[in-house]
C-alpha positions, 0 to 999 in steps of 0.5 A: 484522463487522457481525455481530460488532456485532450480537452484542455490541449485542444482549446483555442486559448492554450493551443498558441505559444509556450504554456506551462500548464500545457507542457505539464498536461503533455508530460502527465497525461499526454498519452495512456502510458503517462497517465497510467504513470502519473496514476502510480506516482500520485499514490506512491508518493513519487509526486504530491497528487494535489498537483494533479488534481489542480491541473485536473481541475483547470479542464473541469471540476469532475475530472477532479473529483474522479482523481480524488475518488481514485486516489481515495479508493486506491490509498485508503482501500486498496493499500490499506487492505494489502497493509492488513494482510501483511500485518495479519500474516505476521501475527499469524506467524507470530502465534505459531512461533510462540505456540512452538515456544510453548511447546518446547518449554512444555516438553522441557518441563515434562523431561524434567519432571520424568527425569526427577521422578526417576532420580526420586525413585532410585534415591528411594530404593537405596 
């Protein structure tokens, strides 16, 4: 995306005079660090990713398509996989807690049954 920025900024029709789109390109894609920050902001909800897609589309539709592919893969692929890992972990923990609760109830029932048997044996002896 830095290459798209360089391509855009070196065009003859955008090098002279003030231009808001040129300033946006410098801000969001002016360096590798800025591009990385832009990619993070676009998937984390900091700024709408469509804004960057339209900026890249003004250079070449291919850059726009690559950006859309990036958003789809990262947002829908990677982030949903990470979220599903957390959900699976929570479900696993919940099942362990449920099993522990069942075991405690079974132990309490066994203890109660043993106590009742002993009480009835003592009552039967009298």
